C-alpha positions as CSV (number, residue, x, y, z in Angstrom):
1,X,123.3,-41.5,74.9
2,X,122.1,-38.6,77.0
3,X,118.7,-39.1,78.7
4,X,115.7,-37.5,77.2
5,X,114.6,-34.4,79.0
6,X,111.2,-32.8,79.7
7,X,112.3,-29.7,77.7
8,X,113.1,-31.8,74.7
9,X,109.6,-33.4,74.8
10,X,108.0,-30.0,75.0
11,X,110.1,-28.6,72.2
12,X,109.0,-31.5,70.0
13,X,105.3,-31.1,70.8
14,X,105.5,-27.4,69.7
15,X,105.1,-28.8,66.2
16,X,101.4,-29.5,67.0
17,X,99.4,-26.4,66.2
18,X,95.7,-26.0,67.2
19,X,94.0,-25.2,63.8
20,X,91.4,-23.0,65.4
21,X,93.6,-21.1,67.9
22,X,96.6,-21.0,65.5
23,X,99.1,-21.5,68.3
24,X,101.1,-24.6,69.3
25,X,99.7,-26.7,72.1
26,X,102.7,-26.0,74.4
27,X,102.4,-22.2,74.4
28,X,98.6,-22.6,74.8
29,X,99.2,-24.6,78.0
30,X,97.6,-27.7,76.8
31,X,100.4,-30.0,77.8
32,X,99.7,-30.7,81.5
33,X,102.0,-33.6,82.3
34,X,105.2,-35.0,81.0
35,X,106.7,-38.2,82.6
36,X,109.9,-39.9,81.3
37,X,111.2,-43.3,82.7
38,X,113.5,-45.8,81.0
39,X,112.5,-44.9,77.5
40,X,108.8,-44.7,78.3
41,X,107.2,-41.3,77.7
42,X,103.8,-40.3,79.1
43,X,102.1,-37.1,78.1
44,X,98.8,-35.6,79.2
45,X,97.2,-33.1,76.8
46,X,94.2,-31.1,78.0
47,X,92.1,-29.5,75.3
48,X,89.5,-26.8,75.8
49,X,86.5,-29.0,75.0
50,X,85.8,-32.7,74.9
51,X,84.1,-32.0,71.5
52,X,87.3,-30.9,69.9
53,X,87.0,-32.0,66.2
54,X,90.8,-32.6,65.9
55,X,91.3,-34.5,69.1
56,X,92.1,-37.8,67.5
57,X,94.4,-36.2,64.9
58,X,96.3,-34.4,67.7
59,X,96.7,-37.6,69.6
60,X,98.1,-39.5,66.6
61,X,100.4,-36.6,65.8
62,X,101.8,-36.5,69.3
63,X,102.4,-40.2,69.3
64,X,104.3,-40.0,66.0
65,X,106.4,-37.1,67.2
66,X,107.3,-38.6,70.5
67,X,108.0,-42.1,69.0
68,X,110.6,-40.5,66.7
69,X,112.6,-39.0,69.6
70,X,116.0,-40.7,70.3
71,X,115.8,-43.3,73.1
72,X,112.0,-43.5,73.2
73,X,110.8,-47.1,73.4
74,X,107.1,-46.6,74.3
75,X,104.6,-43.6,74.2
76,X,101.4,-43.0,76.2
77,X,99.4,-40.0,75.1
78,X,96.3,-39.2,77.2
79,X,93.8,-36.7,75.9
80,X,91.6,-34.9,78.4
81,X,89.5,-31.7,78.3
82,X,88.6,-28.9,80.5
83,X,86.1,-26.4,79.1
84,X,87.3,-22.8,79.8
85,X,84.6,-20.7,81.4
86,X,83.0,-17.5,80.0
87,X,83.7,-14.2,81.8
88,X,81.5,-14.1,84.9
89,X,79.5,-10.9,85.6
90,X,78.5,-9.5,89.0
91,X,75.2,-11.0,90.1
92,X,75.5,-13.8,87.5
93,X,72.3,-15.8,87.4
94,X,74.2,-19.0,86.4
95,X,77.6,-19.0,88.0
96,X,78.1,-22.7,87.5
97,X,77.4,-22.7,83.8
98,X,80.5,-22.2,81.8
99,X,78.9,-21.3,78.5
100,X,75.4,-20.2,77.4
101,X,74.7,-20.6,73.7
102,X,71.4,-19.4,72.1
103,X,70.0,-21.2,69.1
104,X,68.0,-18.7,67.0
105,X,66.3,-18.3,63.7
106,X,64.8,-15.4,61.8
107,X,61.6,-17.4,61.0
108,X,59.7,-20.5,62.0
109,X,59.7,-23.8,60.2
110,X,63.5,-24.1,59.7
111,X,64.0,-26.9,62.2
112,X,65.7,-24.7,64.9
113,X,64.5,-26.9,67.8
114,X,65.6,-30.1,66.0
115,X,69.1,-28.5,65.6
116,X,69.1,-27.4,69.3
117,X,68.2,-30.9,70.5
118,X,70.7,-32.8,68.4
119,X,73.6,-30.4,69.0
120,X,73.0,-30.7,72.8
121,X,73.0,-34.5,72.5
122,X,76.1,-34.5,70.2
123,X,78.0,-32.3,72.7
124,X,76.9,-34.6,75.6
125,X,78.0,-37.6,73.6
126,X,81.6,-36.4,73.8
127,X,81.5,-36.3,77.6
128,X,80.5,-32.6,78.1
129,X,78.0,-31.6,80.8
130,X,75.1,-30.2,78.8
131,X,71.8,-28.5,79.6
132,X,69.0,-27.6,77.1
133,X,66.5,-24.8,77.9
134,X,63.4,-24.6,75.7
135,X,62.8,-20.8,75.8
136,X,60.4,-21.0,72.9
137,X,57.5,-20.2,75.2
138,X,54.9,-19.8,72.5
139,X,55.4,-23.3,71.1
140,X,57.6,-25.4,73.4
141,X,58.3,-28.5,71.4
142,X,61.5,-29.9,72.9
143,X,59.7,-32.2,75.6
144,X,58.0,-34.0,72.7
145,X,61.2,-34.3,70.7
146,X,62.9,-35.9,73.6
147,X,59.9,-38.1,74.5
148,X,59.5,-36.7,78.0
149,X,56.4,-34.4,77.4
150,X,54.4,-36.2,80.2
151,X,57.1,-35.7,82.9
152,X,56.9,-33.0,85.5
153,X,60.0,-31.4,87.1
154,X,60.5,-31.7,90.9
155,X,60.9,-28.7,93.1
156,X,63.8,-28.6,95.5
157,X,64.2,-25.6,97.8
158,X,62.0,-23.4,95.6
159,X,64.0,-24.4,92.5
160,X,62.8,-26.5,89.6
161,X,65.0,-29.6,89.0
162,X,65.6,-30.2,85.2
163,X,64.4,-33.4,83.6
164,X,67.2,-35.8,82.7
165,X,66.9,-37.3,79.2
166,X,69.6,-39.0,77.0
167,X,72.3,-37.6,79.3
168,X,71.3,-33.9,79.2
169,X,69.4,-31.7,81.6
170,X,66.2,-30.3,80.1
171,X,63.8,-27.6,81.2
172,X,60.8,-26.2,79.2
173,X,57.6,-24.3,79.8
174,X,56.0,-27.3,78.2
175,X,56.6,-29.3,81.4
176,X,54.6,-26.7,83.3
177,X,51.6,-26.2,80.9
178,X,48.7,-28.6,80.5
179,X,48.8,-30.4,77.1
180,X,47.5,-28.3,74.3
181,X,47.4,-25.2,76.6
182,X,48.5,-22.1,74.7
183,X,50.8,-19.5,76.2
184,X,49.1,-16.2,75.3
185,X,51.3,-13.6,76.9
186,X,52.3,-10.0,76.2
187,X,55.8,-8.6,76.3
188,X,56.5,-7.9,80.0
189,X,55.2,-11.4,81.0
190,X,57.3,-13.0,78.3
191,X,60.4,-11.3,79.6
192,X,59.6,-12.3,83.2
193,X,59.0,-15.9,82.2
194,X,62.2,-16.2,80.3
195,X,64.2,-14.8,83.2
196,X,62.5,-17.4,85.6
197,X,63.5,-20.3,83.3
198,X,67.1,-19.2,84.0
199,X,66.9,-18.1,87.6
200,X,64.4,-20.5,89.1
201,X,65.9,-23.7,87.7
202,X,68.6,-25.7,89.5
203,X,70.9,-26.1,86.5
204,X,74.0,-27.1,88.5
205,X,77.5,-27.3,86.9
206,X,77.3,-27.3,83.1
207,X,79.9,-27.0,80.3
208,X,77.3,-25.8,77.9
209,X,73.7,-24.6,78.3
210,X,71.9,-24.4,74.9
211,X,68.9,-22.1,74.8
212,X,66.3,-22.8,72.1
213,X,64.8,-19.3,71.4
214,X,61.4,-18.5,69.7
215,X,61.8,-17.6,66.0
216,X,62.1,-14.0,65.1
217,X,63.4,-10.9,66.8
218,X,60.8,-10.4,69.5
219,X,60.8,-10.1,73.3
220,X,62.2,-13.5,74.2
221,X,65.5,-13.3,72.2
222,X,66.1,-9.8,73.4
223,X,65.4,-10.7,77.0
224,X,67.7,-13.7,76.8
225,X,70.6,-11.6,75.5
226,X,70.0,-9.0,78.2
227,X,69.4,-11.4,81.1
228,X,72.4,-13.7,80.9
229,X,75.8,-13.2,79.4
230,X,75.6,-15.3,76.3
231,X,78.8,-16.7,74.9
232,X,77.2,-16.4,71.6
233,X,74.3,-17.4,69.3
234,X,73.9,-19.9,66.4
235,X,71.6,-18.9,63.6
236,X,69.6,-21.7,61.9
237,X,68.3,-21.3,58.4
238,X,67.2,-23.2,55.3
239,X,68.8,-22.5,51.9
240,X,66.2,-20.2,50.4
241,X,67.2,-16.6,49.7
242,X,64.2,-15.3,51.7
243,X,65.3,-17.4,54.7
244,X,68.8,-15.9,54.4
245,X,67.4,-12.4,54.3
246,X,65.3,-13.0,57.4
247,X,68.1,-14.7,59.2
248,X,70.2,-11.6,58.5
249,X,67.8,-9.6,60.7
250,X,68.5,-12.0,63.6
251,X,72.3,-11.5,63.1
252,X,71.7,-7.7,63.1
253,X,69.7,-7.9,66.3
254,X,72.3,-9.9,68.2
255,X,75.1,-7.7,67.0
256,X,73.2,-4.7,68.3
257,X,72.9,-6.5,71.6
258,X,76.7,-7.1,71.6
259,X,76.2,-10.9,71.4
260,X,78.8,-12.7,69.2
261,X,77.4,-14.8,66.4
262,X,79.2,-18.2,66.7
263,X,78.0,-19.3,63.3
264,X,75.2,-20.3,60.9
265,X,73.7,-23.8,60.4
266,X,71.9,-24.8,57.3
267,X,69.1,-27.3,57.9
268,X,67.2,-29.4,55.3
269,X,70.0,-28.6,52.9
270,X,69.3,-31.6,50.6
271,X,67.6,-35.0,50.5
272,X,69.8,-38.1,50.3
273,X,68.1,-41.0,48.7
274,X,68.4,-44.0,51.1
275,X,68.5,-46.4,48.1
276,X,70.9,-44.9,45.6
277,X,72.6,-42.2,47.6
278,X,71.6,-39.5,45.1
279,X,71.5,-36.0,46.6
280,X,68.6,-33.7,45.7
281,X,68.3,-30.0,46.7
282,X,65.0,-29.3,48.4
283,X,65.0,-25.5,48.3
284,X,66.4,-23.0,45.8
285,X,68.9,-20.5,46.9
286,X,72.7,-20.1,47.4
287,X,72.7,-21.7,50.8
288,X,73.9,-20.8,54.3
289,X,77.6,-20.9,53.3
290,X,77.1,-17.9,51.0
291,X,75.0,-16.2,53.6
292,X,77.6,-16.7,56.3
293,X,80.4,-15.3,54.1
294,X,78.2,-12.4,53.2
295,X,77.7,-11.5,56.9
296,X,81.1,-12.4,58.0
297,X,80.1,-15.2,60.4
298,X,81.5,-18.8,60.6
299,X,79.6,-21.5,58.6
300,X,79.2,-24.5,60.9
301,X,77.7,-26.9,58.4
302,X,74.7,-28.4,56.6
303,X,72.2,-31.0,57.8
304,X,70.5,-33.1,55.2
305,X,66.8,-34.0,55.2
306,X,65.9,-37.6,56.2
307,X,62.2,-38.3,56.5
308,X,62.8,-41.5,58.5
309,X,64.9,-39.7,61.1
310,X,62.3,-36.9,61.2
311,X,59.6,-39.4,62.0
312,X,61.8,-40.8,64.8
313,X,62.2,-37.3,66.2
314,X,58.4,-36.9,66.3
315,X,58.4,-40.1,68.4
316,X,60.8,-38.7,70.9
317,X,64.0,-40.1,69.5
318,X,66.3,-37.5,67.8
319,X,68.7,-38.5,65.1
320,X,71.7,-38.8,67.4
321,X,69.7,-41.4,69.4
322,X,67.5,-43.1,66.7
323,X,70.0,-43.3,63.9
324,X,73.5,-42.6,65.2
325,X,75.1,-43.8,62.0
326,X,73.0,-41.7,59.7
327,X,74.2,-38.8,57.6
328,X,72.1,-36.5,59.6
329,X,73.5,-37.6,62.9
330,X,77.1,-37.3,61.6
331,X,76.3,-33.8,60.4
332,X,75.2,-32.8,63.8
333,X,78.3,-34.2,65.4
334,X,80.5,-32.3,63.0
335,X,78.6,-29.1,63.6
336,X,78.8,-29.6,67.4
337,X,82.6,-29.9,67.1
338,X,82.8,-26.7,65.1
339,X,80.6,-24.9,67.5
340,X,82.7,-26.1,70.5
341,X,85.8,-24.8,68.6
342,X,84.2,-21.4,68.1
343,X,83.3,-21.3,71.8
344,X,87.0,-22.1,72.7
345,X,88.2,-19.4,70.3
346,X,85.9,-16.9,72.1
347,X,87.1,-18.1,75.6
348,X,90.8,-18.0,74.7
349,X,90.5,-14.6,73.2
350,X,89.1,-13.2,76.4
351,X,92.0,-14.5,78.6
């Protein structure tokens, strides 16, 4: 029987198609190594993000395909990931950060910061290098949500060093203000402060930097979009029709600023009874899925309301940390995977 060749292995692996990029993994350049020795086949597949939602399925599919080839006695499929970088601009403020993703909302009270924190933690959980910038300068809440509100960042060579918490790098104006001190600033100062939170912080090498913006369509969101090249923005909303209408204004703003909308997230979608499992809608309205379809943006998913998890968040332990097996934590992981997929689509489309 003729020996198995590298070309035969690659031809077989062309049957695996990335569901987001709609191309096979060989033509996409994901197969980085093929080794064949005495019936043993080893393959290394490198994905565009460690948060790929179909990573496990791809591994199983590759193992099944290779095991069915004539003469193959053992198969070793290794899955790795290398996040593709955004297009760098001249005088880029953050050349070591591959992707900058804004988390925005049209109005307050929709849980935008909660979503930002848990998505950052969910991405880091997969092995990605993640930073979280609290750019909500009017009401910085992320330090409290992460239980590090009493910490102060160090200064190294005139650069602020982010606080490390739960495996992510965090910076917030809340670290620099006295407790209960209000930030009462006008437009030009807001713009300058937001820029400093990017430029004067030693972020280092990151796969993803998530930026929690203030609600609305004011100076901070516009400054962020104009200061750094955003990969895109995620819009957070609750199911009410009024929330969808206001969120639409945020979508319109970022589109005017030529910032891609990576998707919509629906927070507080429903309450799941911890005793009987019955699901109860909290707010009336068609929901974010209908809103996303109406505006032509991806729907990334819904996050249920869990009072116990919300209490833990107030105590500095987000859902991903305090209740990793909860429906809320699982929702954040699924949304993080879909977000990472959208980022990969954006990156591959620019190559």
